[in-house]
DORO-931541 format. One line per 3 residues: their letters; for each residue x, y, z of C-alpha. Coordinates in Angstrom, 2 decimals. Each point is the difference from the previous one (the first is absolute). Layout:
<rovos>
A> X Y Z; ...
</rovos>
This chain:
<rovos>
MPV> -13.35 6.38 17.77; -0.67 -3.17 2.00; 1.00 -3.28 -1.12
APF> -2.17 -2.45 1.95; -1.04 -3.10 -1.14; -3.29 0.49 -2.30
SVR> -2.37 -2.19 -2.13; -2.19 0.24 -2.98; -2.95 -0.68 2.15
AAS> 0.95 2.92 2.40; 0.49 2.29 -2.81; -3.40 -0.96 -1.80
EHV> -1.78 0.42 3.31; 1.60 3.53 0.50; -1.12 1.16 -3.39
REQ> -4.09 -1.17 0.65; 0.32 1.55 3.66; 1.38 3.40 -1.31
GAG> -2.86 2.33 -0.07; -2.20 -1.93 2.61; -2.70 1.91 1.38
HAP> -1.01 3.09 -1.93; 2.78 0.17 -2.54; -0.09 -2.22 -3.18
SLV> 2.78 -2.72 0.09; 2.86 0.16 -2.45; -1.53 -2.53 -2.08
DQV> -3.07 2.38 -0.57; 1.82 3.11 -0.44; 2.24 -1.87 -2.73
AKV> -3.37 -0.87 -1.75; -0.69 3.59 -0.59; 3.34 1.10 -1.32
PTD> 0.26 0.65 -3.63; 1.45 -2.35 -2.67; 1.95 2.79 -1.72
PGC> 4.03 0.24 0.07; 1.85 1.67 2.87; 1.75 -0.55 3.58
YLW> -1.06 -1.29 3.03; 1.45 0.61 3.63; -0.40 -2.47 2.98
KDA> 0.27 1.63 3.31; 0.39 -1.45 3.42; -2.31 0.96 3.23
DGA> 2.32 3.11 0.43; -0.86 1.00 -3.59; 3.56 -0.49 -0.98
VIY> 0.67 -1.14 -3.64; 1.24 -3.50 -0.03; -0.29 -0.85 -3.55
VGK> -0.55 1.70 -3.50; -1.02 -1.55 -3.18; -1.32 0.62 -3.27
AKN> -2.94 -1.98 -2.20; -1.29 0.13 -3.35; -3.30 -0.85 1.60
LRA> 0.12 1.22 3.76; -3.15 -2.06 1.03; 1.13 -3.11 -1.11
RLR> 3.66 0.55 1.26; -1.42 0.94 3.49; -1.98 -3.13 0.16
QYV> 2.83 -2.14 -0.18; 1.14 1.28 2.81; -3.24 -0.21 2.67
TLT> -0.43 -3.25 -1.57; 3.39 -1.20 0.59; 0.35 -1.55 -3.62
DDR> 3.31 2.19 -0.66; 2.33 -3.01 0.60; 3.15 2.18 0.89
AKI> 1.28 -1.09 3.83; -0.24 3.52 1.34; -3.90 0.33 -0.29
PLM> -1.24 -1.72 2.72; 2.21 1.90 2.37; -0.69 3.44 -1.52
MQL> -3.86 -0.37 -0.21; 0.31 -0.87 3.94; 1.36 3.40 0.36
VAS> -2.55 1.80 -2.47; -2.55 2.20 1.41; -1.03 2.31 -2.92
FDY> 0.80 0.90 -3.21; 0.32 2.95 -2.71; 0.16 -0.05 -3.80
IVV> 0.43 2.27 -2.74; -1.67 -0.29 -3.41; 2.18 1.31 -3.23
ESE> -0.45 -0.28 -3.96; 2.41 -2.84 -0.48; 2.58 -2.63 1.18
HEA> 2.78 2.07 -1.21; -1.40 2.93 2.26; -0.45 -2.71 2.94
LVL> 3.51 -0.71 -0.06; 1.46 3.43 0.09; -2.30 0.62 2.88
ERE> 0.99 -3.16 2.16; 3.63 0.95 -0.33; -0.80 3.60 1.38
LIA> -2.16 -1.65 2.96; 2.60 -2.59 0.65; 2.61 2.79 -0.01
QYH> -2.43 2.04 2.42; -0.89 -2.46 2.72; 2.79 -2.61 -0.34
PYF> -2.35 -2.99 0.71; 1.26 -2.60 2.09; -1.25 -3.02 -2.28
NVD> 1.27 1.69 -3.13; 3.41 -0.50 -1.58; 2.30 2.91 0.48
YKD> 3.72 0.83 0.47; 1.14 -1.19 3.52; 1.76 3.32 0.73
DKS> -1.64 3.10 -0.78; 3.02 1.99 -0.65; 0.24 1.88 -3.54
YPY> 2.28 -1.28 -2.51; 2.58 2.23 -2.24; -0.98 1.25 -3.00
IAI> 1.72 2.44 -2.75; -2.28 2.81 -1.06; -0.03 2.58 -2.79
TRG> -1.58 3.33 0.78; -1.90 0.37 -3.24; -1.74 3.05 1.26
DLF> 3.06 2.17 -0.22; 0.81 1.57 -3.18; 3.65 -1.55 0.87
PAI> -0.88 -3.41 1.53; 2.45 -1.37 2.56; 0.65 -3.50 1.03
KYT> 0.06 -0.92 3.58; -0.12 -3.16 2.63; -2.96 0.29 1.81
RER> -2.30 -2.25 2.48; -2.98 2.19 -0.87; -2.75 -0.55 -2.89
HRP> -2.77 2.43 0.60; 0.98 2.77 -2.48; -2.23 0.01 -2.95
DTR> 2.57 1.68 -2.26; 2.56 -2.30 0.68; 0.75 -3.37 -1.75
YYG> 1.41 -2.85 2.19; 2.26 -2.86 -0.83; 0.31 -2.86 2.18
PYT> -0.30 -1.48 2.33; 3.59 -0.79 1.05; 0.42 -2.17 3.00
DSR> 3.82 0.83 0.25; 0.23 3.59 0.51; 3.60 0.04 -1.19
AAR> -0.64 -1.47 -3.21; -2.70 3.06 -0.29; 2.53 2.49 0.67
ETI> 2.70 -1.86 -2.47; -2.56 0.09 -2.77; -0.51 3.87 0.56
DTL> 3.88 0.54 -0.07; 0.19 -2.11 -3.16; -2.95 1.83 -1.80
RKV> 1.46 3.39 0.56; 3.40 -1.39 -1.55; -1.85 -1.02 -3.30
CPV> -2.63 2.79 0.08; 0.75 3.02 1.83; -3.08 1.44 2.00
CSA> -0.46 1.99 3.08; 0.02 -1.62 3.49; -3.21 1.14 1.90
SCA> 2.68 0.29 3.03; 2.07 2.61 -1.67; -0.17 3.55 1.54
EWK> 0.53 1.61 -3.51; -3.02 -1.84 -1.39; -2.16 1.03 2.83
RVR> 1.24 3.69 -0.73; -1.15 -0.24 -3.98; -3.46 -1.76 1.15
RLL> -0.76 2.86 2.67; 1.04 2.67 -2.82; -2.47 -1.56 -2.67
DKR> -2.89 -0.72 2.28; 0.40 3.83 0.71; -0.08 0.97 -3.44
PAD> -1.56 -3.00 -2.13; -1.09 2.77 -3.00; 3.70 0.72 -1.13
ADV> 0.15 -1.29 -3.46; 4.24 -0.09 -0.04; 0.60 -2.33 2.77
IEL> 3.63 -0.20 -0.67; 0.53 3.65 0.05; -1.95 0.42 3.15
ICA> 2.18 -2.63 1.75; 3.10 1.39 -1.06; -1.18 3.53 1.00
QKG> 0.24 -1.36 3.49; 3.67 -0.38 -0.34; -0.03 -3.62 1.18
RPC> 2.92 -2.32 -0.18; 0.21 -3.30 -0.99; -0.72 -2.67 2.71
FDY> 2.89 -2.67 0.97; -2.12 -2.68 -2.04; 0.69 2.06 -3.14
HVG> 3.90 0.03 0.47; 0.09 -4.01 0.36; -2.50 -0.63 -3.05
RGP> -3.00 -0.74 2.08; -2.10 3.07 -0.28; -0.93 1.71 -3.27
GVC> 0.76 3.62 1.26; -3.84 1.00 0.34; 0.99 2.34 2.98
AGM> 2.06 2.08 -2.61; -2.09 -0.03 -2.81; 2.22 -2.44 -1.82
ISS> -2.73 -2.41 -1.49; -3.51 1.26 -1.54; -3.29 -1.79 1.44
DEY> -0.28 -2.07 -3.28; 3.31 -1.63 0.10; -0.19 -0.68 3.96
AKN> -3.43 -1.58 -0.80; 1.63 -2.30 -2.54; 2.55 -1.12 2.83
VRR> -3.00 -0.37 2.41; -1.68 -2.48 -2.75; 3.05 -1.90 -0.18
VER> 0.20 -0.42 3.67; -3.80 -1.26 0.00; 1.08 -2.35 -2.73
FLS> 2.94 -1.27 1.98; -2.31 -0.55 3.12; -2.39 -1.81 -2.14
GQR> 2.44 -2.51 -1.09; 0.21 1.37 -3.61; 3.88 0.23 -0.22
REL> 0.16 -1.02 -3.71; -1.93 2.82 -1.13; 2.14 2.39 2.15
TNE> 3.08 -1.60 -1.09; -0.77 0.35 -3.71; -0.90 3.68 0.87
LKV> 3.45 0.85 1.45; 1.89 -1.62 -2.86; -1.84 1.98 -2.53
DMA> 0.90 3.10 2.23; 3.61 -0.94 -0.07; -0.02 -0.52 -3.63
DAA> -1.22 3.50 -0.74; 2.49 1.48 2.61; 2.67 -1.75 -1.54
ASL> -1.08 1.27 -3.62; -0.36 3.49 1.36; 3.91 -0.51 1.39
DFE> -1.16 0.45 3.30; 2.16 -2.63 1.44; -0.41 1.21 3.50
RAG> -3.49 -0.72 -0.06; 0.16 -2.92 -1.88; 2.61 -1.35 2.82
RIK> -2.61 0.56 2.92; -2.97 -1.66 -1.70; 2.72 -3.04 -0.64
RRL> 0.65 -0.10 3.66; -3.76 -0.16 0.94; -0.37 -2.92 -2.69
EVI> 2.55 -1.75 2.07; -1.71 0.47 3.13; -3.31 -1.99 -1.56
DGL> 2.26 -2.56 -1.39; 1.58 -0.45 3.43; -3.67 -0.72 1.29
DDR> -0.76 -2.32 -2.69; 3.08 -2.13 0.67; -1.12 -0.45 3.83
QQV> -3.64 -0.80 -0.94; -0.71 -3.59 -0.86; -1.77 -0.61 -3.49
VFP> -2.96 -2.33 0.10; -1.92 0.77 -2.99; 1.79 0.65 -3.27
TGV> -3.04 1.41 -1.36; 0.07 2.90 2.02; -3.42 -0.35 2.04
DLD> -1.15 2.07 3.00; -1.65 -1.62 2.55; -0.02 -0.56 3.61
LIG> 0.07 -3.41 1.82; -1.23 -0.49 3.56; 1.12 -2.79 2.10
FYR> -1.64 -1.07 3.55; 1.02 -1.86 2.87; -2.59 -0.80 3.00
EET> 0.89 -0.63 3.43; -2.91 -0.16 2.71; -1.77 3.23 -0.11
IAG> 2.80 2.17 -1.73; 1.45 -0.33 -3.53; 2.84 1.36 -2.05
ACV> -0.32 1.36 -3.46; 2.28 0.84 -2.35; -0.20 2.01 -3.28
FVV> 2.46 -0.77 -2.96; 0.00 3.42 -2.26; 0.55 -1.07 -3.52
REG> 0.53 2.55 -2.51; 1.47 -0.18 -3.59; 0.55 -3.74 0.95
RVQ> 2.26 0.83 2.88; -0.70 -0.26 3.79; 0.32 3.52 1.25
RTC> -0.51 -0.21 3.88; -1.79 -2.30 1.94; -2.28 1.15 2.82
EFI> -1.06 -2.00 3.21; -2.60 0.61 2.23; -1.47 -1.90 3.48
LDK> -3.86 -0.51 -0.23; -2.33 -0.33 2.93; -2.44 -2.48 -2.00
GFD> -2.61 0.37 2.46; -1.60 -3.12 1.37; 0.47 -2.90 -1.81
VDE> -0.62 1.39 -3.44; 0.35 -2.21 -3.04; 3.09 0.18 -2.69
AEL> -2.29 1.94 -2.61; -1.28 2.73 2.85; 3.35 0.45 1.06
VAG> 1.43 0.91 -3.61; -2.96 1.88 -1.03; 0.23 2.08 3.32
FVK> 3.68 0.59 -0.88; -0.42 1.07 -3.38; -2.74 2.80 0.80
RYY> 2.37 1.31 2.54; 3.27 0.03 -1.92; -1.22 1.63 -3.19
DET> -2.71 2.25 1.80; 3.46 1.59 1.28; 2.07 0.06 -3.21
ADI> -0.12 1.53 -3.32; 2.49 -2.36 -1.64; -2.65 -2.49 -1.60
PGE> 1.51 -2.59 -2.61; -2.20 -1.57 -2.47; -0.23 -3.23 1.71
VDV> 0.09 -1.20 3.54; 0.75 -3.61 0.64; -1.48 -1.76 3.35
PVE> 0.57 -3.24 0.92; -3.86 -1.00 0.38; -3.01 0.61 -1.94
LAD> -1.91 2.89 0.99; -3.78 -0.30 -0.36; -0.42 3.73 -0.49
AEV> 2.99 0.19 -2.00; -1.80 1.43 -3.09; -1.46 3.07 2.40
MGG> 3.45 0.64 1.39; 1.82 0.14 -3.28; -2.64 2.60 -1.05
WLA> 0.96 2.00 3.14; 3.37 -0.20 -0.56; -0.39 1.03 -3.67
AKR> -1.89 2.91 1.15; 2.97 1.22 2.17; 2.32 -0.49 -2.64
GRA> -1.78 1.46 -2.65; 0.72 -3.26 -2.50; -0.93 -3.70 0.05
CRL> 1.35 -2.02 2.78; -0.63 -3.79 1.02; 0.29 -1.97 3.06
HHP> 1.50 -3.49 -0.97; 0.39 -2.89 1.80; 3.08 -2.15 -1.85
QRG> 0.27 -4.00 0.71; 3.09 -0.80 -1.95; 2.80 1.79 -1.83
EKR> 2.54 2.40 1.01; -2.82 2.36 1.37; -1.07 -2.87 2.69
RLL> 3.83 -0.47 0.67; 0.42 3.57 0.82; -3.28 0.00 2.20
DMA> 1.32 -3.03 2.07; 3.29 1.90 0.43; -1.83 3.03 1.27
AKN> -1.77 -1.96 2.46; 3.32 -1.25 1.15; 1.19 3.66 0.71
ARH> -3.47 0.63 1.69; 0.88 -2.98 2.40; 3.25 1.24 0.93
ALM> -1.37 3.52 0.54; -2.48 -1.50 2.19; 2.61 -1.88 1.90
RYM> 2.27 3.13 0.56; -3.23 1.79 1.44; -0.56 -2.80 2.23
MRT> 3.45 -0.21 1.30; 0.16 3.86 0.40; -3.15 0.58 1.76
GYS> -0.18 -3.24 2.17; -3.24 -0.74 -1.53; 0.21 -4.08 0.36
DDR> 0.69 0.35 3.64; -2.90 2.24 0.60; -2.14 -2.47 -1.97
TNQ> 1.35 -3.13 1.66; -0.81 1.69 3.58; -3.75 0.81 -1.50
ALL> -0.43 -3.60 -0.95; 1.17 -1.57 3.46; -2.35 2.34 1.72
QLE> -3.02 -0.67 -2.39; 0.80 -3.64 0.43; -0.01 0.08 3.61
SAL> -3.27 2.09 -0.24; -1.78 -2.42 -2.42; 0.76 -3.48 1.17
ALD> -0.58 1.56 3.77; 3.56 -1.13 0.78; 1.72 0.99 3.55
APP> 2.81 1.50 -1.81; 1.28 1.04 -3.30; 1.21 -3.41 -1.70
LRI> 3.60 0.72 0.00; 0.83 -3.33 -1.12; -2.37 -1.79 -2.74
ECF> 0.55 -3.58 -0.95; -2.11 -1.21 -3.24; 0.28 -3.75 -1.35
DIS> -1.22 -1.03 -3.62; -0.20 -3.48 -1.61; 1.00 -0.77 -3.58
TLH> -0.75 -3.41 -1.57; -0.50 -1.71 -3.55; -2.85 -2.59 0.77
GAF> 1.41 -1.01 3.32; 3.34 -0.46 -1.50; 3.38 2.33 1.06
TVA> -2.25 1.68 2.92; 1.83 2.49 1.63; -0.98 2.72 2.48
SMV> 2.06 3.41 0.61; 0.14 2.32 3.14; 0.99 3.69 -0.54
VFT> 0.65 2.50 2.75; -0.74 3.88 0.00; 1.58 1.48 2.98
NGK> -1.30 3.60 0.39; -1.58 0.01 -3.03; 2.80 -1.33 -2.39
PDK> 1.20 -3.05 -1.25; 2.60 -1.88 2.52; 1.22 -2.36 -2.74
SQY> 2.68 -1.71 2.60; -3.35 -1.45 1.83; -1.54 -1.38 -3.30
RRF> -0.69 -3.75 0.30; -1.18 -2.69 -2.41; -1.27 -3.49 0.78
KIR> -0.40 -3.24 -1.97; -3.43 -1.26 0.71; 0.52 -3.60 1.61
AEL> -3.66 -1.39 -0.46; -0.50 -2.36 -2.98; -2.66 2.06 -2.09
DEA> -1.82 -1.53 -2.96; -1.27 3.57 -0.83; 0.53 3.48 1.02
NDF> -1.26 0.36 3.93; 0.67 3.46 1.18; -1.49 -0.68 3.52
VSM> 1.86 -2.79 0.58; 3.05 1.37 -1.02; -0.43 3.18 2.25
SEV> -0.48 -1.89 2.88; 3.28 -1.63 -0.60; 1.89 2.70 -0.59
LGR> -1.49 2.14 2.98; 0.47 -3.27 2.10; 3.69 -0.11 -0.92
RYA> 0.43 4.07 0.53; -1.43 0.32 3.16; 1.11 -2.99 1.53
PDR> 1.26 0.50 3.36; 3.84 -0.82 -1.09; -0.54 2.57 -2.82
MAD> -1.79 2.70 2.14; 3.25 -0.36 2.14; 2.48 -0.01 -3.04
ERF> 1.56 3.48 -0.35; 0.65 -0.66 -3.75; -3.93 0.12 -0.06
GSR> -0.20 3.56 1.55; -2.64 1.12 2.38; -3.63 -0.72 0.29
PDL> -1.86 1.67 -2.76; -2.39 3.05 1.11; -2.22 -1.06 -3.40
LVV> -0.38 -3.05 -1.89; -1.26 0.11 -3.52; -1.02 -2.88 -1.94
DGG> -0.86 -0.06 -3.75; -3.42 -0.54 -0.47; -3.45 0.66 1.04
KPQ> -2.25 -1.49 3.17; 1.02 -4.04 -0.65; 3.92 0.86 0.13
LTA> -0.55 2.30 3.08; -2.27 -2.75 1.64; 2.91 -2.70 -0.73
AMR> 2.81 2.42 1.55; -2.44 0.79 3.09; -0.34 -3.76 0.59
QLA> 3.44 -0.74 -0.15; 1.25 2.84 2.29; -2.75 -1.10 2.60
ELG> 1.49 -3.37 -0.12; 3.56 1.73 0.80; -1.60 1.69 2.76
LDI> 1.16 3.56 -1.33; -2.18 3.05 -0.15; 1.40 1.83 -3.24
PVC> -2.06 2.71 -2.05; -0.49 -1.13 -3.05; -1.86 0.67 -3.41
GLA> -0.73 -1.10 -3.53; 0.44 2.14 -3.39; -2.24 -1.33 -2.73
KAD> 1.23 0.75 -3.35; -3.07 0.57 -1.90; -1.55 3.39 1.69
EEV> 3.10 0.56 2.26; -2.12 -0.97 3.12; 1.46 -0.26 3.61
FVP> -1.59 -3.04 1.82; 0.17 0.28 3.93; -1.12 -2.45 2.47
WDD> -2.53 1.74 1.90; -2.21 0.97 -3.27; -1.33 -1.87 -2.77
TPI> -0.14 3.12 -1.83; 3.20 1.04 -1.65; 1.74 3.25 0.63
VLP> 1.00 2.26 -3.26; 2.47 2.07 0.62; -0.19 3.30 -2.15
SGS> 1.33 -0.47 -3.27; 3.51 2.05 -0.37; 0.25 0.08 3.66
ASL> 3.49 -0.34 1.50; -1.46 -3.34 2.08; -1.12 -1.66 -2.98
YLI> 3.17 0.93 -2.02; 1.91 -1.66 2.90; -1.83 -3.35 0.59
KQV> -0.44 -0.25 -3.68; 4.00 0.18 -0.26; 0.29 -2.55 2.65
RDE> -2.37 -2.59 -1.54; 1.81 0.83 -3.53; 3.17 -0.75 1.27
SHR> -0.60 -3.32 1.68; -1.89 -1.19 -3.02; 3.31 1.08 -2.00
FAI> 2.27 -1.70 2.43; -2.10 -3.56 -0.20; -0.49 0.00 -3.75
TFH> 3.89 0.48 -0.48; 0.68 -2.76 2.23; -2.73 -2.11 -1.42
REL> 1.47 0.71 -3.76; 3.49 -0.72 1.14; -0.96 -3.54 1.24
RGK> -2.08 -0.61 -2.97; 2.93 0.85 -2.56; 2.48 -2.26 2.10
AMT> -2.38 -2.94 -0.40; -0.46 0.83 -3.70; 3.50 0.03 -0.47
TSI> 0.63 -3.50 1.48; 0.43 -2.38 -2.32; 0.48 -3.88 -0.24
LDE> 3.51 0.18 -0.10; 0.07 1.46 3.66; -1.07 -3.55 1.24
VPG> 2.56 -2.02 -1.78; 2.84 -1.24 2.30; 3.22 1.51 -1.43
VGP> -1.49 2.83 -1.77; 1.18 3.32 1.81; -0.26 3.72 -1.23
TRK> 3.01 -0.43 -2.25; -1.16 -3.18 -1.85; -3.41 1.01 -0.24
KAI> 0.94 3.43 -1.81; 2.48 -2.06 -2.42; -2.74 -2.39 -1.12
MRH> -2.46 2.82 -0.46; 2.52 2.03 -1.95; 0.54 -2.98 -2.09
FGS> -3.28 -1.06 -0.90; -1.78 3.49 0.22; -3.45 -1.17 1.51
MKK> -1.38 -2.51 1.59; -2.02 -1.34 -2.83; 3.60 -1.04 -1.80
LRA> 1.35 -1.40 3.18; -3.29 -2.47 0.46; 0.55 -1.28 -3.82
ARV> 3.79 -0.43 0.63; 1.41 -3.73 0.25; 2.51 -0.74 2.93
EEI> 3.00 0.28 -2.48; -1.20 3.41 -0.92; -0.21 1.02 3.57
AAV> 3.49 -1.64 0.99; 1.31 2.06 -2.90; -0.26 3.16 2.38
KGV> 3.17 1.16 1.23; 0.33 -0.84 3.89; -2.89 -2.56 0.18
PAD> 1.25 -3.59 0.43; -1.94 -2.80 -1.25; -1.96 -1.19 3.16
VAR> -1.26 3.40 0.45; -1.06 0.21 -3.61; -1.78 -3.59 0.63
AIY> -1.70 1.41 3.08; -1.14 3.34 -1.87; -1.59 -2.34 -2.59
ESL> -1.75 -2.18 2.11; -1.64 2.96 2.00; -1.16 1.59 -3.32
RAL> -1.33 -3.19 -0.84; -1.76 -0.49 3.10; -1.60 3.60 -0.26
DAD> -1.41 -0.62 -3.60; -1.59 -3.46 1.53; -1.58 1.90 2.84
RSE> -1.37 2.67 -2.57; -1.45 -2.57 -2.59; -1.91 -1.48 3.10
</rovos>
């Protein structure tokens, strides 16, 4: 997909020109779309689907696109690429949501949110279509007679869970050769009533899993289908997080076995309970009420994002799942969250009664209905704003950030994006070469007082803090004047002696000033006076527009592009560096007192005086004798302090 500069005007003209000639324009086509709920597919000139969406009212929703009244930043660029569209009418918003998820999975549109890598995640599956269902580790999710639990982003955790489960509730493994033999036998003779007799007649022998306590002995006819089904139900409850109910059942079974003097069986059940207790000891209790919910945290970085799901069952965090998302082209946070929720819960059967997300979703009620339909019971989407749930959401967001950082480090994502950014800036700003050294200046002041400037340097697209410089503006200003301040700092930075000074580094490939056309003009005038020909641009805060010397119309870099991200990072870093220096100077001035101007009062005596009186108010009210009573303050110094304070009071009264 292209990332060339674009504008709302160009997008509007493109929409009107579509269909020029005999075919109707997009605006005319949208006017004939029905007002029913449904899904729509925007397509480019090659017929490829670039965006899929759903709507309660198709005509009204599509009109927002063609009239550019949808305020999402990606819409102008997307509409420049649109050549046609299709739509599908359905009966309800719920059906539209389900269909939207299916269409996104089918087409993987560029502008929709999706997983960054299209790999399949591990699941734990129960083959419920068999008379003796087996458990297995798998990455496929297409068998209708199989129930899937997950996804697990850690394959080792999924395998360890299966291993633990089979210790607690012995069931067959789908990879066991003896179980496969029994399955083939039952498939050939499904009408036989006495299954155990049929299996025993084959003279099968117990598998290895049976001998180590992880298999129930199906292969040797040692368990009935009803008893086995009871174990399978326990496994499913365990995977659904209902461990308390499972524990209570096992305790009843252990008591019954002990009452029947079957101490060997009671001992086996006791060991299974100890396995469950060991799991509980390792899992953090976050809700003493034993609630079931999922908490989903996000962290965004340029055009990708990290997501982390805390799976809480019976008040304990059972597991965490981490994902990397391709958030399309500058989607807002609500769209990012909604897209992930649809994708994640479309692929799992483990849906709790509550899903907590970090933002309020406009269609939360519809999505809650969809989740409830999949779950078979009530489910709500909730946006907690305070309390323990909010704290856990913040923790999930922190985990999402770490997951994203690991991904970027592992894949070299940052280096690739930086190279893209430099090449895009070279093209957009008509530079002779990629700007390997970028210098940016910013001014910080308070009504003309404590005026300072910052210079930050990015080398090869990354901050070069050893080259950062800060300046105190020497011009006497009665009010804020960015133009005078910018001219002064550029004159000092690019003076011949500074240009020859190795401490200031080499000549920049691009100079960025924080501001619009006026700030850019001031910078160009100063560079001209110095006889320097340095490429320069201005970045305005309001609409992130880039101003260049040769055009009065600003350049709008594509929102979410690597080039815009880099130049904003440079601008924000210069602002941070300038305001930090400004606050430092202002803070020092505020801590300076009248005592600093009194002869004979140094830091030690000043500290002793302030500790004795506690405040300047009490010191101003003190007599000479009281000041002289402070340890280490001579009488003549006490007299000087008293007279200075009286003079200060006299000045204030005037």
